C-alpha positions as CSV (number, residue, x, y, z in Angstrom):
1,M,16.4,-0.5,9.6
2,P,14.8,2.0,7.2
3,R,17.0,4.3,5.3
4,L,15.7,7.8,5.7
5,K,18.4,9.9,4.1
6,K,19.1,9.6,0.4
7,K,22.7,9.4,-0.7
8,H,23.4,10.2,-4.3
9,D,22.0,7.1,-6.1
10,E,20.9,5.1,-3.0
11,P,17.2,4.7,-2.8
12,T,15.4,5.7,0.5
13,F,13.0,3.6,2.5
14,F,10.2,5.7,0.8
15,D,11.5,4.8,-2.6
16,D,11.5,1.1,-1.6
17,V,7.9,1.4,-0.5
18,Y,6.9,3.1,-3.8
19,D,8.6,0.4,-5.8
20,V,6.4,-2.2,-4.1
21,V,3.3,-0.1,-4.5
22,K,3.9,0.1,-8.2
23,L,3.7,-3.7,-8.4
24,I,0.3,-4.2,-6.7
25,P,-1.9,-5.7,-9.4
26,K,-5.2,-4.1,-10.5
27,G,-8.1,-5.5,-8.5
28,R,-5.9,-6.4,-5.5
29,V,-4.8,-4.7,-2.3
30,T,-2.1,-5.0,0.2
31,S,-1.5,-3.6,3.7
32,Y,1.0,-1.3,5.2
33,G,2.3,-4.1,7.3
34,A,2.7,-6.5,4.4
35,I,4.9,-3.9,2.6
36,A,6.9,-3.4,5.8
37,N,7.4,-7.1,6.2
38,F,8.5,-7.5,2.6
39,L,11.1,-4.7,3.0
40,G,12.5,-6.5,6.1
41,V,11.2,-4.0,8.7
42,K,8.2,-5.9,10.0
43,S,7.4,-3.5,12.8
44,S,7.4,-0.4,10.5
45,A,3.9,-0.5,9.1
46,R,3.4,3.1,10.4
47,M,6.5,4.2,8.5
48,V,5.0,2.7,5.4
49,G,1.8,4.7,6.1
50,W,3.9,7.9,6.4
51,A,5.5,7.1,3.1
52,M,2.1,6.6,1.6
53,H,1.0,10.0,2.9
54,G,3.5,11.6,0.4
55,C,3.0,9.1,-2.3
56,P,3.4,10.4,-5.9
57,S,0.0,10.7,-7.5
58,K,0.9,8.3,-10.4
59,L,1.1,5.4,-8.0
60,P,-1.9,3.2,-7.1
61,A,-1.9,4.3,-3.5
62,H,-5.6,3.4,-3.3
63,R,-4.5,-0.3,-3.2
64,V,-2.8,0.1,0.2
65,V,-5.1,-0.4,3.2
66,N,-4.7,-1.4,6.9
67,S,-4.4,-5.1,8.0
68,A,-8.2,-5.4,8.5
69,G,-9.0,-4.1,5.0
70,L,-10.1,-0.7,6.2
71,L,-9.7,2.4,4.0
72,T,-7.7,4.3,6.7
73,G,-5.8,6.3,4.1
74,K,-8.9,7.8,2.4
75,H,-8.3,11.1,4.1
76,H,-5.2,11.6,2.0
77,F,-7.0,11.6,-1.4
78,D,-8.8,14.5,-3.2
79,T,-12.1,13.6,-1.6
80,L,-13.2,11.1,1.1
81,H,-14.7,8.9,-1.7
82,T,-11.8,8.8,-4.1
83,M,-10.1,5.8,-2.6
84,Q,-13.3,3.8,-2.5
85,S,-14.3,4.8,-6.0
86,R,-10.9,3.8,-7.5
87,L,-11.1,0.4,-5.7
88,E,-14.7,-0.2,-6.9
89,K,-13.7,0.5,-10.5
90,E,-11.3,-2.3,-10.1
91,G,-14.0,-4.7,-8.9
92,I,-13.4,-4.5,-5.2
93,V,-16.5,-4.5,-3.0
94,I,-16.5,-2.1,-0.1
95,M,-19.0,-1.6,2.7
96,K,-18.7,1.0,5.5
97,D,-15.1,1.7,4.5
98,K,-14.1,-2.0,4.7
99,I,-13.1,-4.3,1.8
100,Q,-15.4,-7.3,1.6
101,N,-13.7,-10.6,0.9
102,F,-10.4,-9.0,2.0
103,K,-8.5,-12.3,2.0
104,S,-9.5,-13.1,-1.6
105,V,-8.2,-9.8,-2.9
106,F,-5.2,-9.5,-0.6
107,W,-1.8,-9.4,-2.4
108,D,1.2,-10.3,-0.2
109,P,4.4,-9.0,-1.7
110,A,6.5,-11.4,0.4
111,R,4.6,-14.3,-1.3
112,E,4.2,-12.9,-4.8
113,L,7.6,-11.3,-5.2
114,K,9.8,-14.2,-4.0
115,V,13.5,-13.5,-4.7
116,K,14.9,-16.4,-6.7
């Protein structure tokens, strides 16, 4: 279950989301659902989306898309083209707000960040 209230030094669910977002490699993307799954709250993709709505500007929020590769979060950037522009600068091809070759650029934190 997500932690919504922050106790003194205990990170919140949003903090956990941001910690994962920081790790998404340049030129790769992940989904709200993949982040939720990694955090152990598989059915909380919308909660991850809510966290991304308030994401600090220093994080690569443009690398988080929906499970079909659609740029559903583009409305939360400075302009409607900011998200696409940032992704294209990283070599990701986008047509009609959808990432092309989505599977090849998809980064799954559950697979990539295995706890040893």
